[in-house]
Structures are given as structure tokens and as C-alpha cells.
C-alpha positions as CSV (number, residue, x, y, z in Angstrom):
1,M,0.0,0.2,-0.3
2,C,1.1,3.4,-1.1
3,R,0.4,6.0,1.2
4,K,0.4,10.0,0.2
5,Q,3.6,12.1,1.0
6,D,5.8,8.5,2.3
7,P,8.3,7.8,-0.4
8,Q,9.3,4.8,2.1
9,S,6.1,3.2,1.0
10,K,6.8,3.8,-2.4
11,G,10.0,1.8,-2.8
12,R,11.2,1.4,-6.8
13,I,9.2,4.4,-7.7
14,E,10.3,6.7,-5.7
15,N,14.0,5.3,-5.9
16,V,13.4,6.2,-9.9
17,V,12.4,9.5,-9.4
18,G,15.8,10.2,-7.2
19,L,17.8,8.8,-9.5
20,V,16.2,11.2,-12.3
21,K,16.8,13.8,-10.1
22,K,20.3,13.2,-9.1
23,N,21.9,12.1,-12.3
24,F,20.0,13.5,-15.0
25,A,18.4,16.7,-13.6
26,R,21.3,17.6,-11.4
27,H,23.6,21.0,-12.7
28,R,20.8,21.5,-15.6
29,T,19.7,24.6,-17.0
30,V,16.9,24.4,-19.0
31,F,16.1,26.8,-21.3
32,N,14.4,24.8,-23.8
33,L,11.7,22.5,-23.5
34,E,12.5,20.5,-26.5
35,K,15.7,20.0,-26.0
36,L,15.2,19.1,-22.4
37,N,13.2,16.1,-23.9
38,E,15.5,15.3,-26.4
39,D,18.3,14.9,-24.0
40,C,15.8,13.2,-21.1
41,L,15.2,10.4,-23.9
42,A,18.9,10.3,-25.0
43,W,20.1,10.1,-21.4
44,L,17.3,7.1,-20.9
45,E,18.5,5.5,-23.9
46,R,22.2,5.5,-22.7
47,T,21.2,4.3,-19.1
48,G,17.7,2.6,-18.3
49,N,16.3,1.5,-21.7
50,G,19.2,0.7,-23.2
51,K,20.1,-1.6,-20.0
52,V,19.8,-5.4,-19.3
53,H,17.2,-5.2,-16.4
54,N,18.6,-6.9,-12.9
55,T,15.2,-8.1,-12.3
56,T,14.2,-9.5,-16.0
57,K,17.5,-9.8,-17.3
58,K,15.7,-8.2,-20.5
59,I,16.3,-4.5,-22.1
60,P,13.3,-2.6,-21.2
61,A,13.5,-0.7,-24.7
62,E,13.0,-4.0,-26.6
63,M,10.5,-5.3,-24.3
64,F,8.2,-2.2,-24.8
65,A,8.7,-2.4,-28.6
66,H,7.1,-6.0,-28.3
67,Q,4.6,-5.4,-26.2
68,K,3.7,-2.2,-28.1
69,S,3.1,-4.0,-31.2
70,I,0.1,-6.1,-29.0
71,L,-1.6,-3.2,-27.4
72,H,-4.7,-2.1,-28.5
73,V,-6.0,1.6,-28.3
74,L,-8.9,2.0,-25.5
75,K,-12.4,2.4,-27.0
76,A,-13.6,5.7,-26.3
77,T,-15.7,4.1,-23.3
78,I,-17.6,5.7,-20.3
79,Y,-16.8,3.3,-17.4
80,S,-18.5,3.3,-14.2
81,V,-17.2,5.0,-11.4
82,I,-16.6,3.0,-8.0
83,N,-17.4,4.9,-4.7
84,M,-15.2,3.4,-2.0
85,P,-15.1,4.8,1.8
86,F,-11.4,6.4,2.5
87,V,-10.0,6.7,6.1
88,L,-8.4,9.6,7.5
89,N,-4.7,7.7,6.9
90,T,-5.4,7.7,3.1
91,D,-5.4,4.0,3.2
92,I,-8.1,2.6,0.8
93,N,-10.4,0.0,2.6
94,F,-12.1,-2.9,0.2
95,Q,-14.9,-4.6,1.3
């Protein structure tokens, strides 16, 4: 369960945010959003998406390319909303 404003409960996701902040974004001055996006994609290709993942032992960019060919566009359908009670500690209770 991930809690709001609690990085310790988010584990690997927060680690990725920290990795980007400490390695890619550190000491960069942004003048142009397009250039920033271009630099970020190149950095990802060199660091994360282009290297073998420790857990899956596969390259994420190759896995995404394979999965992208299988994915389908969602239909523009209205989905029903489920009301669930929330408690003060921001946990979600399922009944």
C-alpha cells in the first residue's frame, strides 16, 4: 500500500524519481523544453532503457517494442465509477 507523501512506502518508484533528479536533472539549466525532452530521451537510452534490467534480465526498450505491437487502443467508452470509503490515514479499504 502506498501512502501519500511517504516515499518509504513507494519503494522502487520513488527510487526512479530520485535517480532522475540526482543523475539527469542535477546541474542542468533548462532553456528549451524540446531540447530537455530530447536530452532526457537520449539519457534514458544510454542509462536505463538500453541496458539489461536486473530483475527481468531483458532490455526495457526491446520489451516495450514487443509489447507495443500487442497493445490496443482503448475504446472511448464511459466507465462506471466505484465509490470506496476512505479513512483519515489515506489507506483505501476494500469491502
